[in-house]
N, C-alpha and C positions, 0 to 999 in steps of 0.2 A: 504494500500500500504506500502511496505517496501522498504527502500532505501539501495541498495547495497553499501557498503563502498568503495570498490576498485575503481569503475568507477563512482560512483555518479548516477547510473541508478536507476530508480524507477520501481519496479516490484511488481505484486500482489502476496501476500503470500497465500498459500492454507490453509484454515481453520482459518485464522487470523480474529479477529473481525474488523468490518468496522471502519475506521477512519472518522473523520468529513471531510466534503467537503472543498476543497481548495478554497480560495478566488480568485478573478479575476487575481490579480498580481502574486499570487503563481502559478496559472495555466500557465500563460505566461512564468514565469521563468522555470517551469518544462518543458514546450514545448521547450524552447530554449536549455536547458540542453540535452534533448533527441535529438534535431537536431544536436547538436555538437557531441554527442555520435555516431550518425549514420554517420556523415561526417568523423569521424575518421576511419570508416570501408571502406571508398571508396578507391579503388586502381586505380591509374592513369595508363593508358595503355602506353606501350613503343612506340617508334616511329614506329617500325616494325608492331606492332599490330594496331596502328592507321592507317597506310597506308593500311593494309590488310582490316580493317573494312570499310574504305572509299571506297576501290575498290569494295567490296561486295555490299555496298549500291548503288554506281553508276551503277554497273552492273544490279542490281535489277531494278533500275529506268529505265534504257535503255530497258530492257526486257518488263516491264509494258507499256512503251511508245509504243513499237512495237505492243504489243497486242491491245492497244486502237486504234492505227492507223489502224491496220488491220480490227478491228471490224467496225471502221468508214467507211472504204472503202467498206466493205461487206454490211453494212446497206444502204449506199448511192446507191450502185448498185441494191439492192433489191427494194428500194423505186422507183428508175428510171424504173425498170422492171415492177413493180406493177402498178404504176400510170402513167407511160409514161412521156416523156419529151415534153412539148408543143413546137410547131414549130412557 
């Protein structure tokens, strides 16, 4: 593995000889460095984007609830027709 100097990220170098295995604490430190490097890439949505995404998710949930409710009514009706309702 070769460490890139600009960002401190560790990447595999093609054709490079294998280095010795990192110990437990070095692997944890490497993992934490990589987590912070990935977190720097995260982009926070604007308020308008957040409202739009929330509306899309809520709309999808409402549509799925309607589908499940409709299937429930359909299956209830089929079961009543097939097995009959005891009097």
